[in-house]
C-alpha positions as CSV (number, residue, x, y, z in Angstrom):
1,M,27.9,-17.5,42.2
2,A,24.6,-16.2,43.4
3,A,23.4,-15.9,39.7
4,V,24.4,-19.5,39.0
5,L,22.7,-20.7,42.2
6,L,19.5,-18.8,41.3
7,E,19.5,-20.5,37.9
8,D,20.0,-23.9,39.5
9,L,17.1,-23.5,41.8
10,I,14.5,-21.4,40.1
11,C,12.5,-21.8,36.8
12,F,12.9,-18.7,34.6
13,I,9.2,-18.9,33.6
14,C,7.3,-19.4,36.9
15,L,10.2,-18.1,39.1
16,D,9.6,-20.9,41.6
17,S,11.6,-24.0,42.5
18,Y,11.8,-26.5,39.7
19,T,9.1,-29.2,39.2
20,D,10.1,-31.9,36.7
21,P,13.1,-29.9,35.5
22,V,14.0,-30.2,31.9
23,S,16.6,-28.5,29.6
24,L,16.4,-27.1,26.1
25,P,19.2,-27.7,23.6
26,C,20.6,-24.3,24.5
27,G,21.2,-25.5,28.1
28,H,18.6,-23.4,30.0
29,S,16.3,-25.3,32.3
30,F,12.6,-24.9,33.2
31,C,9.7,-26.7,34.9
32,G,8.4,-29.4,32.6
33,K,4.8,-28.0,32.6
34,C,6.1,-24.4,32.2
35,I,8.2,-25.1,29.1
36,V,5.5,-27.4,27.5
37,H,2.9,-24.6,27.9
38,E,5.4,-22.0,26.5
39,L,6.2,-24.2,23.5
40,D,2.5,-24.8,22.9
41,T,1.9,-21.1,22.9
42,Q,4.8,-20.5,20.5
43,G,3.5,-23.3,18.3
44,T,0.5,-21.1,17.2
45,S,3.0,-19.0,15.3
46,G,5.3,-21.8,14.2
47,V,8.4,-20.0,15.6
48,Y,10.1,-21.5,18.6
49,S,12.8,-20.0,20.9
50,C,14.2,-20.3,24.4
51,P,12.3,-18.1,26.8
52,N,15.5,-17.3,28.6
53,C,18.2,-16.5,25.9
54,R,15.7,-16.2,23.0
55,K,17.8,-18.6,20.9
56,P,15.6,-19.7,17.9
57,F,14.9,-23.3,16.9
58,D,13.9,-24.4,13.4
59,E,11.3,-26.7,14.8
60,R,9.8,-27.6,18.2
61,P,12.5,-29.1,20.4
62,L,11.6,-32.8,20.8
63,M,14.4,-33.9,23.1
64,L,14.0,-32.3,26.6
65,H,16.7,-33.7,28.8
66,K,16.3,-34.1,32.5
67,K,18.3,-31.8,34.7
68,R,19.3,-33.7,37.9
69,K,19.6,-30.8,40.3
70,L,17.5,-29.6,43.1
71,C,13.7,-29.7,42.5
72,K,10.6,-30.1,44.5
73,E,10.6,-33.9,44.2
74,E,14.2,-34.2,45.5
75,I,14.2,-34.7,49.3
76,V,16.5,-32.7,51.6
77,P,16.9,-34.9,54.7
78,C,16.6,-33.8,58.3
79,T,20.1,-33.2,59.8
80,Y,19.1,-34.9,63.2
81,C,17.1,-37.9,62.0
82,D,18.9,-41.2,61.3
83,G,16.7,-42.2,58.4
84,P,15.8,-40.3,55.2
85,V,13.2,-38.1,56.9
86,P,12.4,-35.1,54.7
87,A,13.1,-31.7,56.2
88,E,10.5,-29.0,56.3
89,K,12.8,-26.1,56.8
90,S,16.5,-25.2,56.7
91,C,18.1,-22.8,59.2
92,L,20.6,-20.4,57.7
93,H,22.1,-19.5,61.0
94,C,22.7,-23.1,62.1
95,D,23.5,-24.6,58.7
96,I,21.0,-27.5,59.3
97,S,17.8,-28.8,57.9
98,L,14.9,-29.8,60.2
99,C,11.9,-32.2,60.0
100,G,8.7,-31.3,61.7
101,K,9.6,-32.9,65.0
102,H,13.0,-31.1,65.4
103,L,11.6,-27.9,64.0
104,G,9.3,-27.5,67.0
105,R,12.4,-27.6,69.3
106,H,14.4,-25.2,67.2
107,S,15.1,-21.7,68.4
108,T,12.8,-18.9,67.2
109,A,15.3,-16.1,67.8
110,P,15.5,-13.6,64.9
111,E,19.0,-14.6,63.9
112,H,17.7,-18.2,63.2
113,V,16.4,-17.6,59.6
114,L,14.2,-20.4,58.4
115,I,13.8,-21.1,54.7
116,K,12.5,-23.8,52.4
117,P,14.7,-26.9,52.7
118,T,17.8,-26.6,50.6
119,A,21.0,-28.5,50.2
120,F,23.0,-25.4,49.4
121,L,23.2,-23.8,52.8
122,E,27.0,-23.1,52.5
123,A,26.3,-21.0,49.4
124,R,24.1,-18.7,51.5
125,K,26.9,-17.8,53.9
126,C,29.8,-15.4,53.6
127,T,33.0,-17.4,52.9
128,E,35.1,-15.0,55.0
129,H,33.0,-14.4,58.2
130,R,30.7,-17.5,57.9
131,Q,27.7,-15.2,58.5
132,I,24.4,-15.2,56.6
133,L,24.4,-13.2,53.3
134,N,21.6,-10.8,54.4
135,H,22.9,-7.7,52.6
136,Y,23.4,-6.7,49.0
137,C,26.2,-4.3,48.0
138,T,25.0,-2.2,45.1
139,D,28.5,-0.7,44.6
140,D,30.1,-4.1,43.9
141,D,27.0,-6.0,42.8
142,V,27.5,-8.9,45.4
143,F,25.8,-10.4,48.4
144,I,27.5,-9.7,51.7
145,C,27.0,-10.4,55.4
146,L,26.7,-7.8,58.2
147,L,30.3,-8.0,59.1
148,C,31.4,-7.3,55.5
149,Y,29.4,-4.1,55.7
150,V,30.4,-3.0,59.2
151,T,34.1,-3.9,59.3
152,G,35.0,-5.5,56.1
153,D,35.8,-4.5,52.5
154,H,32.4,-3.1,51.9
155,E,32.4,-0.6,54.8
156,G,30.7,2.7,53.7
157,H,29.3,1.1,50.5
158,E,25.6,1.5,49.4
159,V,23.9,-1.7,50.6
160,V,20.4,-3.1,50.7
161,I,19.2,-5.2,53.7
162,L,17.7,-8.5,52.7
163,N,15.2,-10.8,54.5
164,T,13.1,-13.7,53.6
165,N,10.0,-11.7,53.4
166,S,11.5,-9.2,51.0
167,A,12.7,-12.1,48.9
168,E,9.2,-13.6,48.8
169,E,7.7,-10.2,47.9
170,E,10.4,-9.7,45.2
171,K,9.7,-13.2,43.9
172,T,6.0,-12.3,43.7
173,N,6.8,-9.1,41.9
174,L,9.0,-10.9,39.5
175,Q,6.3,-13.5,38.8
176,L,3.9,-10.7,38.0
177,L,6.6,-9.0,35.8
178,A,7.3,-12.3,34.1
179,R,3.6,-12.7,33.3
180,T,3.5,-9.2,31.9
181,L,6.6,-9.7,29.9
182,R,5.3,-13.0,28.5
183,K,2.1,-11.3,27.4
184,E,4.2,-8.6,25.8
185,S,6.4,-11.2,24.2
186,K,3.3,-12.9,22.9
187,K,2.0,-9.6,21.4
188,T,5.4,-8.9,19.9
189,Q,5.6,-12.4,18.4
190,D,2.1,-11.9,17.0
191,Q,3.2,-8.7,15.4
192,L,6.3,-10.5,14.0
193,N,4.0,-13.2,12.6
194,S,1.7,-10.6,11.1
195,L,4.6,-8.9,9.5
196,K,5.8,-12.2,8.1
197,L,2.3,-13.0,6.8
198,L,2.1,-9.5,5.3
199,Q,5.5,-10.1,3.6
200,T,4.2,-13.4,2.2
201,E,0.9,-11.8,1.0
202,Q,2.8,-8.9,-0.6
203,T,5.2,-11.3,-2.4
204,T,2.1,-13.2,-3.7
205,H,0.5,-9.9,-4.6
206,E,3.6,-8.8,-6.4
207,K,3.5,-11.9,-8.6
208,V,-0.2,-11.3,-9.4
209,I,0.5,-7.7,-10.3
210,K,3.5,-8.6,-12.5
211,K,1.5,-11.3,-14.2
212,R,-1.4,-8.8,-14.9
213,I,0.9,-6.1,-16.1
214,T,2.8,-8.6,-18.3
215,G,-0.5,-9.7,-19.8
216,Q,-1.6,-6.1,-20.4
217,I,1.8,-5.2,-22.1
218,K,1.4,-8.3,-24.2
219,D,-2.1,-7.3,-25.2
220,I,-0.8,-3.8,-26.1
221,A,2.0,-5.4,-28.2
222,I,-0.6,-7.5,-30.0
223,E,-2.6,-4.3,-30.7
224,L,0.5,-2.5,-31.9
225,N,1.4,-5.3,-34.2
226,A,-2.1,-5.3,-35.6
227,L,-1.9,-1.5,-36.1
228,K,1.5,-2.0,-37.9
229,E,-0.1,-4.7,-40.1
230,R,-3.0,-2.4,-41.0
231,V,-0.8,0.5,-42.0
232,L,1.7,-1.7,-43.9
233,N,-1.3,-3.3,-45.7
234,E,-2.3,0.2,-46.8
235,V,1.2,0.7,-48.2
236,S,1.1,-2.7,-49.9
237,K,-2.4,-1.9,-51.3
238,Q,-1.1,1.4,-52.7
239,Q,2.0,-0.3,-54.1
240,K,-0.2,-2.8,-56.0
241,E,-2.3,0.0,-57.4
242,V,0.8,1.9,-58.5
243,S,2.2,-1.3,-60.0
244,C,-1.0,-1.9,-62.0
245,L,-1.1,1.7,-63.1
246,V,2.6,1.7,-64.1
247,A,2.1,-1.6,-66.0
248,D,-0.9,-0.2,-67.9
249,K,1.0,3.0,-68.8
250,E,4.0,0.9,-69.8
251,K,1.8,-1.1,-72.2
252,K,0.4,2.1,-73.6
253,V,4.0,3.6,-74.0
254,N,5.1,0.4,-75.8
255,E,2.2,0.6,-78.1
256,K,3.1,4.2,-78.8
257,M,6.7,3.2,-79.4
258,E,5.5,0.6,-82.0
259,E,3.3,3.2,-83.6
260,L,6.2,5.6,-83.8
261,A,8.4,3.0,-85.3
262,S,5.8,2.3,-87.9
263,K,5.5,5.9,-88.7
264,I,9.2,6.3,-89.0
265,D,9.3,3.3,-91.4
266,Q,6.6,4.9,-93.5
267,I,8.5,8.2,-93.7
268,E,11.6,6.4,-94.8
269,K,9.7,4.6,-97.6
270,L,8.1,7.9,-98.7
271,R,11.4,9.5,-99.0
272,E,12.6,6.8,-101.4
273,I,9.8,7.6,-103.9
274,R,11.3,9.5,-106.9
275,D,8.1,10.4,-108.8
276,P,6.7,13.7,-107.4
277,L,3.1,12.9,-108.1
278,T,3.3,9.5,-106.5
279,F,5.1,11.0,-103.5
280,L,2.4,13.6,-102.9
281,K,-0.3,11.1,-103.4
282,N,1.1,8.8,-100.7
283,V,1.9,11.6,-98.3
284,L,-1.7,13.0,-98.5
285,G,-3.0,9.5,-97.8
286,T,-1.0,9.0,-94.7
287,D,-1.9,10.5,-91.1
288,L,1.4,11.4,-89.5
289,I,0.0,14.1,-87.1
290,G,-0.8,11.6,-84.2
291,I,2.9,11.1,-83.6
292,F,3.1,14.4,-81.7
293,N,0.2,13.5,-79.2
294,V,2.3,11.6,-76.7
295,D,1.1,12.4,-73.0
296,R,4.4,12.5,-71.1
297,G,3.0,14.0,-67.8
298,E,1.0,10.9,-66.7
299,V,4.1,8.9,-65.9
300,G,4.9,11.2,-62.9
301,K,1.5,10.5,-61.3
302,C,2.3,6.9,-60.6
303,M,3.6,7.3,-57.0
304,L,2.7,6.2,-53.5
305,D,0.4,8.6,-51.7
306,E,2.5,9.3,-48.6
307,E,-0.1,11.8,-47.3
308,L,-2.8,9.2,-47.3
309,I,-0.5,6.7,-45.6
310,S,0.3,9.3,-42.9
311,Q,-3.4,10.0,-42.4
312,T,-4.1,6.2,-42.1
313,L,-1.3,5.9,-39.5
314,H,-2.5,8.9,-37.6
315,K,-6.1,7.6,-37.5
316,E,-5.0,4.1,-36.3
317,V,-2.7,5.6,-33.6
318,L,-5.5,7.8,-32.3
319,Q,-8.0,4.9,-32.2
320,F,-5.3,2.7,-30.4
321,A,-4.6,5.4,-27.8
322,D,-8.3,5.9,-27.2
323,S,-8.8,2.2,-26.8
324,L,-5.8,1.9,-24.5
325,L,-7.1,4.8,-22.3
326,K,-10.5,3.2,-22.0
327,Q,-8.9,-0.1,-21.0
328,M,-6.8,1.6,-18.4
329,L,-9.8,3.3,-16.9
330,R,-11.8,0.1,-16.9
331,D,-8.9,-1.6,-15.0
332,A,-8.1,1.2,-12.6
333,F,-11.4,2.6,-11.5
334,P,-13.0,-0.6,-10.0
335,K,-9.9,-0.9,-7.8
336,M,-9.7,2.8,-6.9
337,K,-10.1,3.3,-3.1
338,K,-12.7,6.0,-2.3
339,S,-11.8,8.6,0.2
340,E,-14.0,9.0,3.2
341,I,-15.9,12.3,2.6
342,T,-18.8,13.7,4.5
343,L,-20.4,17.2,4.4
344,D,-19.7,19.9,6.9
345,V,-23.1,21.2,8.2
346,K,-21.4,24.3,9.6
347,T,-20.7,25.4,6.0
348,A,-24.1,24.5,4.4
349,H,-26.4,27.2,3.2
350,C,-29.7,27.3,5.1
351,N,-31.6,25.9,2.0
352,I,-29.3,22.9,1.8
353,F,-30.5,20.0,3.8
354,I,-27.9,17.4,4.8
355,A,-28.9,13.7,5.1
356,D,-27.7,10.1,4.9
357,G,-24.9,10.4,7.4
358,R,-23.8,13.7,5.9
359,R,-23.2,12.2,2.5
360,T,-26.3,13.7,0.7
361,A,-27.1,17.4,0.1
362,I,-30.7,18.4,-1.0
363,Y,-31.8,21.9,-2.0
364,R,-35.1,22.7,-0.2
365,T,-37.2,25.8,-0.5
366,K,-37.9,25.7,3.3
367,R,-34.9,27.1,5.1
368,C,-33.2,25.2,8.0
369,C,-32.8,27.0,11.3
370,R,-29.1,27.5,11.5
371,D,-26.8,30.1,12.9
372,S,-25.0,32.4,10.6
373,G,-21.5,31.5,11.7
374,P,-18.3,32.6,10.0
375,E,-18.0,29.3,8.0
376,R,-21.6,29.2,6.6
377,F,-22.2,30.1,2.9
378,Q,-24.7,32.8,1.9
379,S,-24.6,31.2,-1.6
380,H,-26.1,27.8,-2.2
381,Q,-22.9,25.9,-1.4
382,V,-21.4,23.4,1.0
383,L,-17.9,22.0,1.7
384,S,-16.7,18.7,3.0
385,D,-15.6,18.4,6.6
386,C,-12.2,16.9,5.6
387,S,-9.4,18.5,3.6
388,F,-6.7,17.1,1.4
389,S,-3.2,18.6,1.8
390,S,-1.2,15.8,0.2
391,G,-1.5,12.5,-1.5
392,N,-4.0,11.2,-4.1
393,H,-7.8,11.1,-3.3
394,Y,-10.8,9.8,-5.3
395,W,-14.5,10.2,-4.7
396,E,-17.7,9.7,-6.7
397,V,-20.8,11.9,-6.8
398,A,-24.3,11.2,-8.2
399,V,-26.4,14.2,-9.3
400,E,-30.1,14.6,-9.6
401,G,-31.5,17.8,-11.1
402,T,-29.6,20.7,-12.6
403,P,-27.9,23.1,-12.6
404,C,-25.2,22.2,-10.1
405,K,-21.4,22.3,-9.6
406,I,-19.0,19.8,-8.1
407,G,-15.3,20.4,-7.5
408,V,-12.8,21.5,-4.9
409,A,-12.0,24.8,-3.2
410,Y,-9.6,26.4,-0.7
411,S,-10.9,27.1,2.8
412,N,-10.6,30.9,2.2
413,I,-13.1,30.9,-0.6
414,E,-15.6,33.8,-0.1
415,R,-18.6,32.8,2.0
416,K,-20.5,35.9,2.9
417,S,-21.7,36.9,-0.6
418,T,-24.2,35.9,-3.1
419,K,-22.5,37.3,-6.2
420,R,-21.8,35.0,-9.1
421,E,-18.0,35.3,-8.7
422,V,-18.0,33.5,-5.3
423,L,-19.4,30.3,-6.8
424,I,-17.0,27.4,-7.2
425,G,-15.1,27.6,-10.5
426,N,-15.8,31.3,-10.9
427,N,-12.7,32.4,-8.9
428,V,-9.0,31.6,-8.4
429,R,-9.7,29.7,-5.2
430,S,-11.8,26.9,-6.7
431,W,-12.1,24.4,-9.6
432,S,-15.4,22.9,-10.7
433,L,-17.3,20.7,-13.2
434,N,-20.6,22.5,-14.1
435,I,-23.5,20.1,-14.8
436,D,-26.5,21.5,-16.7
437,N,-28.0,20.6,-20.1
438,S,-24.3,20.4,-21.1
439,L,-21.0,19.9,-19.2
440,S,-18.2,22.5,-18.8
441,A,-15.1,22.9,-16.6
442,W,-14.5,26.2,-14.8
443,H,-11.7,27.9,-13.0
444,N,-11.1,31.6,-12.4
445,N,-14.3,32.3,-14.3
446,T,-12.9,30.7,-17.4
447,E,-15.1,28.0,-19.1
448,T,-14.0,24.9,-21.0
449,K,-16.9,23.3,-22.8
450,I,-17.1,19.5,-22.7
451,S,-19.0,17.3,-25.2
452,T,-20.6,14.1,-24.1
453,D,-23.1,11.6,-25.6
454,S,-24.1,10.2,-22.2
455,S,-26.9,11.5,-20.1
456,L,-25.6,9.6,-17.0
457,Q,-25.0,12.0,-14.1
458,S,-22.6,10.1,-12.0
459,F,-19.0,11.5,-11.8
460,G,-15.6,10.6,-10.4
461,I,-13.2,13.2,-9.1
462,F,-9.5,12.3,-8.8
463,L,-7.2,14.7,-7.0
464,E,-3.4,14.4,-7.2
465,H,-2.3,17.1,-4.8
466,E,1.5,17.0,-5.2
467,A,1.2,16.4,-8.9
468,G,-1.2,19.4,-9.2
469,R,-3.9,17.6,-11.2
470,L,-7.7,17.5,-10.7
471,S,-9.5,15.1,-13.1
472,F,-13.2,14.6,-13.7
473,Y,-14.7,11.4,-15.2
474,Q,-18.1,10.4,-16.3
475,L,-19.0,7.0,-14.8
476,C,-20.6,5.6,-18.0
477,K,-19.5,2.4,-19.8
478,P,-16.8,2.7,-20.7
479,I,-15.7,5.4,-18.1
480,R,-15.0,8.6,-19.9
481,H,-12.4,11.2,-19.1
482,L,-14.0,14.7,-19.2
483,H,-11.3,17.2,-18.2
484,T,-8.1,17.6,-16.2
485,F,-7.0,20.8,-14.4
486,N,-3.3,21.3,-14.0
487,A,-2.4,23.7,-11.1
488,N,0.0,24.4,-8.3
489,F,-2.1,23.6,-5.2
490,T,-0.6,25.7,-2.4
491,E,-3.2,25.0,0.3
492,P,-5.4,22.1,1.6
493,L,-8.4,21.5,-0.7
494,Y,-12.0,20.7,0.3
495,A,-14.6,18.9,-1.8
496,A,-17.1,21.6,-2.8
497,F,-20.6,21.6,-4.1
498,Y,-23.2,24.1,-5.5
499,L,-26.9,23.2,-5.7
500,D,-29.6,25.1,-7.4
501,K,-33.3,24.6,-6.8
502,D,-34.6,20.9,-6.9
503,C,-31.0,19.6,-7.0
504,T,-29.6,16.6,-5.0
505,I,-26.0,15.6,-4.7
506,K,-25.0,12.3,-3.2
507,I,-21.5,11.2,-2.3
508,I,-21.3,7.5,-3.4
509,Q,-19.9,5.2,-0.8
């Protein structure tokens, strides 16, 4: 009953008596200004709900019905006045409401508890003892009077003593809590709106990606069809050549057949001659030797050259694959997000000067004054201050002057030596691209030479830690793949650099 009474008297938003009370379609009531302000706030997100029960509405509630219960504008009359004189206070002890004139004559004894004028005085008294409900039993979760606690059913229970001051203090605390909760609710609603916006953006992005991929696959299909046509045309070309050759040879064979038939006819006629002298004369005047000069081997040469067709197909496929790879690189690299990499001064050799927000390393003959800590290289090398222990990472480097090395290394790479085998790429703990008059890939002191027709000295490094791949690209047009290491990376990797005299290496932002 107390909960119902509280809802009838107090606005859930401002936790004060109603002013212009209105109800939402769900039945909960609020001050007119409070709910209007709350709905205006919700309107920024386009999502509306009841502040009390959180019931959602598809659109802003337009019909706010008046709730004809107690509010500030409703007058509680003075018990003693004949006319409708508004009361200023109500006495819980006496069950009366008093105007200003009668309030001055009223007892000020402690048991006469004065509150704001209310028409619900009976609800504030114990129905059994007719005493003021000035205690709260936490065991039974009900309001009780003093007699209920001392001699009644709640004797020995855990109770809290109530008074008007504590109620006002609690109301103030609840108002502060409500403000805090409303702010938190606003933040939560903003997060929800952000998630919905993100979902919408991702759905749109999905459509764009699908459309782009569909277009790319369509282009690939067109290229493959063109490749098929070129190879089939080569087969048709050879077939035409074979057909022409066969027809030519067929003509020659037919001519030979006619010649042989003529010779046979001549022989038959010669055999019919009875006179020996005439026979010999005619035989000596006839050339019958050519009948044995038939070239029977040429017919077998009239065949399709399958080796040439295979070579044509192989050549076309290689050209297609190279074109496809270049297209993929052109599409992927402009969108590749660069990892944030800066250089660790604690590792830099004393001849390596770090500048430009720790993104540039310059070899200088004048040594920098640095301590020889355990992380510093005695060789002309420097590492990044961040490591990569998982995921995919990409960064770009511009080089001026040679020779130099760019790559990655484990943190336990040897630092306190100047021997050749401690340089990146010359041991099992590092991988590098060596840049000099030519390019070469190095790991564990094993070199793989790389040919290039570009003098551009800007490079991309793509690390796929879980996949165990480290790829180097030359950032010319089109972007060119140089080399890929395949390894089982067992530790975090650092970007690593080696500089010789007059070299500068810059990490491109």
